[in-house]
C-alpha positions in Angstrom: 21.3 2.0 -58.7 22.6 5.2 -57.1 20.8 4.8 -53.8 23.1 4.8 -50.7 22.0 2.2 -48.3 22.6 3.0 -44.6 21.1 0.5 -42.2 23.0 2.2 -39.4 20.5 5.0 -39.5 18.3 3.2 -37.0 21.0 3.6 -34.3 21.5 7.3 -34.9 20.0 10.0 -32.7 16.6 11.0 -34.1 16.2 14.6 -35.4 12.7 14.6 -34.0 11.1 13.0 -31.0 13.4 11.3 -28.5 15.8 8.4 -28.8 17.1 6.8 -31.9 15.2 6.1 -35.2 14.9 2.5 -34.0 13.1 3.7 -30.9 10.7 5.6 -33.2 10.0 2.5 -35.3 9.3 0.5 -32.1 7.1 3.2 -30.8 5.1 3.0 -34.1 4.9 -0.7 -33.8 3.5 -0.3 -30.2 0.8 2.0 -31.4 -0.1 -0.2 -34.3 -0.6 -3.2 -32.0 -2.4 -1.2 -29.3 -4.8 0.5 -31.7 -5.5 -2.7 -33.6 -6.1 -4.9 -30.5 -8.4 -2.3 -28.8 -10.3 -1.8 -32.0 -10.6 -5.6 -32.4 -12.2 -5.8 -28.9 -14.9 -3.4 -30.1 -15.3 -5.0 -33.5 -15.7 -8.5 -32.1 -18.1 -7.5 -29.4 -20.3 -5.2 -31.5 -20.0 -7.4 -34.5 -21.1 -10.5 -32.6 -24.3 -8.7 -31.4 -25.1 -7.4 -34.8 -24.5 -10.7 -36.5 -26.9 -12.3 -34.0 -29.5 -9.6 -34.5 -29.4 -10.1 -38.3 -30.6 -13.7 -37.7 -33.1 -13.1 -34.9 -36.9 -13.4 -35.2 -37.4 -9.7 -34.3 -37.9 -7.7 -37.5 -36.9 -4.3 -35.9 -33.6 -5.8 -34.6 -32.9 -7.3 -38.1 -33.6 -4.0 -39.8 -31.3 -2.1 -37.4 -28.4 -4.5 -37.7 -28.8 -4.6 -41.5 -28.8 -0.8 -41.7 -25.7 -0.6 -39.6 -23.8 -3.1 -41.7 -24.7 -1.5 -45.0 -23.8 2.0 -43.8 -20.5 1.2 -42.1 -19.4 -1.3 -44.7 -20.0 0.9 -47.7 -18.4 4.1 -46.5 -14.6 4.2 -47.2 -12.5 3.7 -44.0 -10.6 6.9 -44.7 -13.8 9.0 -44.8 -15.0 7.4 -41.6 -11.7 8.2 -39.9 -12.1 11.9 -40.8 -15.7 11.8 -39.6 -14.8 10.4 -36.2 -12.0 12.8 -35.7 -13.3 16.0 -37.2 -17.1 15.7 -37.5 -18.4 13.8 -34.5 -17.1 16.3 -31.9 -19.1 19.0 -33.7 -22.3 16.9 -33.7 -22.4 16.1 -30.0 -23.2 18.7 -27.2 -20.6 21.5 -27.0 -19.2 20.4 -23.7 -18.7 16.8 -24.8 -17.3 17.9 -28.2 -14.8 20.2 -26.5 -13.7 17.3 -24.2 -13.4 15.0 -27.2 -11.1 17.5 -28.9 -8.9 18.7 -26.0 -9.8 16.9 -22.8 -10.0 13.3 -23.8 -6.7 11.4 -23.3 -5.0 10.8 -26.7 -7.9 12.0 -28.9 -6.2 10.9 -32.1 -5.6 7.3 -30.9 -9.1 7.2 -29.3 -10.8 8.3 -32.5 -8.8 5.8 -34.5 -9.7 2.9 -32.2 -13.4 3.8 -32.3 -13.4 4.2 -36.1 -11.6 0.9 -36.8 -13.7 -0.9 -34.2 -17.1 0.1 -35.5 -16.0 -0.2 -39.1 -14.7 -3.7 -38.6 -17.7 -4.6 -36.6 -19.8 -4.4 -39.7 -17.5 -7.0 -41.4 -17.4 -9.2 -38.3 -21.2 -9.1 -38.2 -21.4 -10.6 -41.6 -19.1 -13.4 -40.7 -21.1 -14.2 -37.5 -24.3 -14.1 -39.5 -23.0 -16.5 -42.1 -21.7 -18.8 -39.4 -25.1 -18.9 -37.6 -27.0 -19.5 -40.9 -24.7 -22.3 -41.8 -25.8 -24.3 -38.8 -28.6 -26.9 -39.6 -32.0 -25.8 -38.5 -32.3 -29.1 -36.6 -30.0 -27.8 -33.9 -32.1 -24.7 -33.4 -35.3 -26.8 -33.2 -33.6 -29.2 -30.8 -32.6 -26.2 -28.6 -36.2 -25.0 -28.5 -37.5 -28.6 -27.9 -35.3 -28.7 -24.8 -37.1 -25.6 -23.4 -34.4 -23.0 -24.2 -35.5 -19.5 -25.1 -34.3 -17.8 -28.2 -31.6 -15.9 -26.2 -30.5 -19.1 -24.5 -30.4 -21.0 -27.8 -28.0 -18.3 -29.2 -25.9 -18.3 -26.1 -25.6 -22.1 -25.6 -26.0 -23.6 -29.1 -25.8 -21.2 -32.0 -23.0 -18.8 -31.2 -20.5 -21.4 -29.8 -20.9 -23.4 -32.9 -20.8 -20.4 -35.2 -17.6 -19.1 -33.7 -15.9 -22.4 -34.4 -17.1 -22.5 -38.0 -15.9 -19.0 -38.8 -12.4 -19.1 -37.4 -10.8 -19.0 -40.8 -12.6 -15.9 -42.2 -12.4 -14.2 -38.8 -8.6 -14.7 -38.9 -8.6 -12.7 -42.2 -10.6 -9.9 -40.5 -8.2 -9.9 -37.6 -5.2 -9.5 -39.9 -7.0 -6.8 -41.9 -7.5 -4.6 -38.8 -3.7 -4.5 -38.3 -3.2 -3.4 -41.9 -6.1 -0.9 -41.8 -4.6 0.7 -38.7 -2.1 2.5 -41.1 -5.0 4.8 -42.2 -4.8 6.3 -38.7 -1.8 8.3 -39.8 -4.1 10.7 -41.6 -5.4 12.0 -38.2 -2.0 12.2 -36.6 -1.6 8.7 -35.0 2.2 7.9 -35.0 1.8 4.3 -35.8 4.3 2.2 -37.8 3.6 3.6 -41.2 3.5 7.2 -39.9 6.9 6.8 -38.2 8.4 5.3 -41.3 7.2 8.3 -43.3 8.7 10.7 -40.8 12.0 9.0 -40.8 12.0 9.2 -44.6 11.3 12.9 -44.6 14.1 13.7 -42.1 16.8 11.3 -43.3 15.8 10.5 -47.0 16.5 6.8 -46.1 13.1 5.7 -47.3 14.0 2.2 -48.3 15.4 1.3 -44.9 12.5 2.8 -43.0 9.8 1.1 -45.1 11.7 -2.2 -45.3 11.8 -2.3 -41.5 8.0 -1.5 -41.4 7.3 -4.2 -43.9 9.2 -6.8 -41.9 7.4 -5.8 -38.7 4.0 -6.0 -40.4 4.9 -9.5 -41.7 6.0 -10.6 -38.3 2.7 -9.4 -36.8 0.6 -11.2 -39.4 2.6 -14.4 -39.3 2.3 -14.5 -35.5 -1.5 -14.1 -35.8 -1.7 -16.8 -38.5 0.3 -19.3 -36.4 -1.9 -18.6 -33.3 -5.2 -18.8 -35.2 -4.2 -22.0 -37.0 -3.6 -23.6 -33.6 -7.0 -22.3 -32.4 -8.6 -23.5 -35.6 -7.1 -27.0 -35.1 -8.5 -27.1 -31.5 -11.9 -25.9 -32.4 -12.5 -27.3 -35.9 -15.9 -28.9 -36.5 -15.9 -32.0 -38.7 -17.8 -31.5 -41.9 -17.7 -27.7 -41.8 -15.3 -25.2 -43.3 -11.8 -25.8 -41.9 -12.8 -29.2 -40.7 -11.4 -31.1 -43.6 -14.4 -33.5 -43.5 -12.9 -35.3 -40.5 
């Protein structure tokens, strides 16, 4: 193989940006984590509400939540990223659209966070819905028999149990949002993959750049897996998924 390996490239002064190439990789890692975590807050919050609405007794609420899930889940993430960044500012009132394009702090990152958050919310909603529907009807009837309203039954009985049941699939969604954050490079977010591409273009040391990115992605996902396995062990429900029948 004629490739010349040069791991010392990371400690050289970067030809773009500031600092060394290692600083750029770490900057990309920072934006990957920031974008993913903020998007997850949106996804978990919105997805929980939508998942609850998909199982409620109100027909209009179920129809709205179902329409949201089907639309956001079936449009490719890349297309949605372009829509949030290029199209949405043109659809809102002119003053708001101008602010979104030039006045909003970090418009690329903000668009990526919103896109990833609302896209992943459709997937989280399905997990929450399946968790609620896996709970025996007897628990719901018991909640109503105690005098709880439907909203109180969801808050005190159904959602706490559903969250414990769906920890394993929710872990998968949490990992996916970190990997999907790489799509944000298409609208100019300098996250981990984007920085690796830039380093490759300036230094032609693509193997080193993407090896470093791969290792960092693995470290992120392994950290999440370890944390979520601990959470799963603490919150497991005997007889349900992840409970091992104990």
